[in-house]
N, C-alpha and C positions, 0 to 999 in steps of 0.2 A: 623700568632702571629701578635698581635696587635701593630704597632709599631708606629702609627701616631702621630706628634708632634705638639701638638696645638701652633699656633700663634696668639693672640690673641690682643697681642699689634699691629698687623698690622691690623688689622680690624677695632680697637677701634680709631686708628689715621684718619681713613677716616668715621668717624661719622660723621662730620660735612656735607660731600658729600653727605650722606644717608639721612639725614635729610633735607635736600635742595629738596633730590629726594620726600621724603616723603610729602613736601607741595605742590609739584607738583601732587602726587598723590593724597590727599586733595582737591585740585584746581579742578581736573578733576572732581572726583567725585562729588564735589559738583552742579559744572555747568552740569552733568549729570542728577543731581536728578532737579534742578529746571527745564529744558528743558522737562525731562520725566514728571513730574509734568503736565506741562503747555498741554502735547501734551496727558496726559491723562484722563484729566478732557474734553477738545475736543473729545478724543474715547466716554470717558462715556456719553456725549451730543450724539455722534452719534448715540450711541446703544438707547437712548432713543427716539431717531428722528422717525420719522414716514417713513422716505426714505428709501427705501430697500437698494440703492447704497451707502450711507452714514452708515447704518448697516453692510453691507458685509464689507464696509476698515474697521472699528473697528474690525471686529469678525476676518478678517484676521491678523492684525495686531496682537491683544495678541495671534491668534493660531502660527503665526511664532514665534515670542517673546518668547512665554511660552513654546514651544516645539522643538526647535531647537537650538543646541548648543551656546553659548555667543560665542565664539572665532569664531564660523562659519559667526554669523552678524559681526563681527569687519572685518575679512576676507572680505567678501562683501561689506563694507564700503571702504575696502582699496582697494582691488584688483577688485572685482565686478564692480565697478562705472567705475573703467578703461578702460571697455570694451565700457564704453559710453561715452569718451574722460572727465569722471569725478575725476580730479584726487586730493586726496587728502593728506595731509601729515599727518604722525604716529599718531601726537597728536589730526588732527580732525579726523580721522579714529576711535582711541580709544573713543573719546568722541561721535563721533555717533552711535557707536555698543553700547557703554553702555546706552546712552540715550533712543535707541529704544529699548533696554531688560527692562529697568527702566518703560518707559511707558507702554510696555504690561504687567506688573506684577502690575503694579501700577493703571491701568486701570481696574482690576480685582478688586482690593482691594477699589475702590470708590464704582463700584456696588454693593459690597459684603456692605460696609457701608449704601448706598442709601436702600438696603433691611431692614435693622435695624432702619430705620426712619421711625415712622407711617405715615400714609397718611393722617391722621389726623393735621399734620404740615403744608400740604400745602392745607388743605378743610378751615383751619384758616384764613391762609394766604390770600388766594383767598377772603374768607367772609368780610374778612377786607379792600378789594377794590384793593389788589396788584394784577398786571398783573403776566400770570406764569413767566414769565424770572425774573421779579424783586423776586416774591415769590423763586425761586429754588436760587437766587442770595444771597439774604440775610436772609433767614429761613432755606433753606436745605443745600445748601454749607458749610456753617461752620459746619453745625453737621457733614455732611460727613466727613469734615478734620479732626474733632475731633474724630471720631470713628475710622477713617482711620491713625491717625498717628503713633500709635505705632507698626503698623504692616507697617510702610512707614518705618519706622528706620532700619527694617531689611533690606529693599531694599538699603537703603544708606550705610548698613554694607557691602553689598553683591556688591554695585558698588563700595567702596573702593576695594575689594577684587579683583575684574574683572581686575581692571587697570593694575595688575599683568600681563595679556595676550598682554597688549602692547610689551613687546618683542617680540612679533610674527610678529610685522608688522613694527619692526624696532624702536620703540620706547625706546628712552635711556637717557629720562630725570626725569624720573618717578623715584622712589624706585627700584620696579624692574629692571628697564632698566640699573641705575647706580649699582646695585648690582652684576648684569650678566656681566658689563663692568670690575669693580673690581677684581671680579671672574676670570674672561680671563686674566686679566694682574699677577694674583698673585697665581691662581690655587688652593686660600684656600676656598676651598667651603663651607666647613661645619661652618666657622667661620662666614663667610662674611653674608649669608643664615641665620642663627641661628641669628644675631643680625637684620637682615631684619625681620625673622618670628617674633622677639619681638616686632620690630616698628609694623607691621601691627597688633598684637594683643592690644598692646594701643591706636593703633587709633580708632580700633574698640570698644574697650571697653569703651574709653572716650565717644566717639559718643551716645554708649548705655546708658551711665550713664546719659550724658546730656541731652539727649532726655527723659529720665526717672524723671530728675527733671524737666524739662520744663513742661513735663506732668501734673506731680503733681502741679505745681505752678500754671498752666493755665486752669486746666480742673476738680478742686474739686468740683466744684458744678455743 
C-alpha cells in the first residue's frame, strides 16, 4: 500500500543551497566548453595536417571520446592519472573528463562543418593573395563556427547533464553533489531529486533558447 508522505517544505527550504550548486554546475559546463572548443579546433587542424602523427593523435582522441563512457573518462582523470603521480581534485577531474569528451564530439562537428563549406571560399581568398593560414582563420573558420553553432549547443546541454557524474569522484559542490548530501541527511529522495531534475531542465532549456535567439540574431544573413 502506498503510504509515503511527501515533505516538500524540507526540500524547498534547501533550494538556495541547490541553486548555489547549480551555479557551480553551469560554471563547470561553460569552462569545459571553452576548453573543448579550443582543443577541438586544434584536433580539426591536426586532421587537416599532412603529418601522420598529428592525424593519428586527432583520430585517437575522437575515437576514445565518442566510443567510451563519459564516466570512464572522468574516472581516468581522477583515478587513472593518480597511477602516474598526478592527483586532481574532484572539481578538476570532472572538468577534465567533460572537456575531453566535449573536444572529441566538437571536433567531429567542426569536421562536418568544414565539409559544408565550398572549396571556392578558400580558392577565392587565396586568389586575393591571402596565405593559407590567414584564409582559414578569416574566411573558413568563421563559417565553420556558424555551421557548427547549433549542434555545439547540444554538446553544451550534454556537458551540463554530465556534471552530475561528479558525485562518483567525490564532487559535492555542484547541483548533483549537494542534492546527494541533502538526501543522505534527510532521506527525502523523491523531493530533492525531483527539484534537482527541474533545475537541470530549466538550465538546459534556457541554454537552448538562448542559443537559438543568438543564432537568429547573428546568423540571419
